[in-house]
C-alpha positions in Angstrom: 23.5 -7.3 2.9 19.8 -7.5 3.2 18.2 -6.9 6.6 14.6 -7.5 7.4 13.2 -6.6 10.8 9.6 -7.6 11.8 7.5 -6.1 14.5 4.0 -6.0 15.7 3.4 -9.5 16.9 1.6 -10.1 20.3 -1.1 -12.0 22.1 -4.6 -11.2 20.8 -8.0 -12.7 21.2 -9.7 -14.6 18.5 -11.6 -12.2 16.2 -9.1 -9.5 16.9 -6.7 -7.7 14.5 -3.0 -7.0 14.3 -0.8 -5.2 11.8 2.7 -6.6 11.3 5.4 -4.4 10.0 8.7 -5.2 8.3 11.5 -2.7 7.8 13.9 -3.6 5.0 17.4 -2.3 4.2 20.3 -3.4 2.0 18.3 -3.8 -1.2 16.8 -1.7 -3.9 13.4 -2.1 -2.2 11.2 -0.9 -5.1 12.6 -3.6 -7.3 11.8 -6.6 -5.1 8.6 -8.4 -4.4 8.2 -9.1 -0.6 6.6 -12.0 1.2 5.2 -13.1 4.6 5.5 -16.6 5.8 4.6 -18.2 9.1 5.7 -21.2 11.1 3.5 -22.8 13.8 5.1 -25.0 16.5 6.1 -28.4 15.0 5.1 -27.4 11.5 7.0 -26.3 8.4 7.3 -22.7 7.4 4.4 -21.8 5.1 3.6 -19.0 2.6 1.1 -16.5 3.8 1.1 -13.5 1.4 3.3 -11.7 -1.2 3.2 -8.4 -3.0 4.8 -7.4 -6.2 7.5 -4.6 -6.3 5.0 -1.8 -7.2 2.0 -3.2 -5.4 0.1 -4.1 -8.5 -0.4 -7.7 -7.6 -0.9 -9.5 -4.3 -1.0 -13.2 -3.5 -2.5 -15.0 -0.5 -2.6 -18.5 0.9 -6.2 -19.7 0.8 -6.9 -19.8 4.5 -6.1 -16.0 4.9 -7.8 -14.7 1.8 -10.4 -12.1 2.8 -8.9 -11.7 6.3 -5.3 -10.6 5.7 -4.0 -7.8 3.5 -0.4 -7.2 2.4 0.8 -3.8 1.5 4.0 -1.9 1.1 5.4 1.7 1.2 8.3 2.0 -1.2 9.2 5.4 0.1 9.7 4.0 3.6 11.1 0.6 2.6 8.3 -1.0 4.6 6.0 -4.0 4.1 2.9 -4.6 6.2 0.5 -7.5 6.9 -2.9 -6.4 8.2 -4.5 -9.4 9.9 -8.2 -9.3 10.7 -10.6 -11.8 12.2 -7.7 -13.7 13.7 -8.2 -17.4 14.6 -6.3 -19.6 17.0 -4.9 -21.5 14.0 -3.1 -18.2 12.9 -0.8 -18.6 15.9 2.7 -18.8 14.6 6.0 -16.9 14.2 5.6 -14.6 11.2 8.6 -13.9 9.0 9.2 -11.3 6.4 11.1 -12.4 3.3 12.8 -11.0 0.3 13.4 -13.1 -2.9 16.7 -13.9 -4.5 16.0 -11.9 -7.7 14.5 -8.5 -8.4 11.4 -8.0 -10.5 10.2 -11.6 -10.0 7.5 -13.0 -7.8 7.7 -16.5 -6.3 5.5 -18.0 -3.7 7.7 -20.9 -2.5 10.3 -21.0 0.3 13.0 -21.7 -2.3 12.2 -18.4 -4.0 13.3 -16.4 -0.9 16.8 -16.1 0.5 16.6 -13.2 3.0 14.6 -13.6 6.2 13.8 -11.6 9.2 14.1 -12.9 12.8 10.3 -13.4 13.0 7.6 -11.9 15.3 5.4 -14.1 17.4 1.6 -13.9 16.9 -0.5 -15.8 19.4 -4.3 -15.9 19.1 -6.2 -17.1 22.1 -9.6 -18.7 21.9 
């Protein structure tokens, strides 16, 4: 059974930085791409970033390109999201997600079937 536990969310001022962490267990971590999604109040859950199983390829939603960086540590079964130059519109619950299949990268909600509980990021103006 896959378990994903996010941490690191908090209140931060616009222009600030945060690093989110996600601890994974119950899967052969080094064989799975991982993703981050976010859900703002009253909105659908949206893709933010993804990383391939050996970190060779990363993917970003357009609004976070150049500001967010996804990374992973396969020795520690951890995935991270470094968020810089935060904006109020980045306010959301951030979720770590693992896909259904190993050795594949998908960027849509339907490609992922394991989710963490989420961590709240609030950016004040």
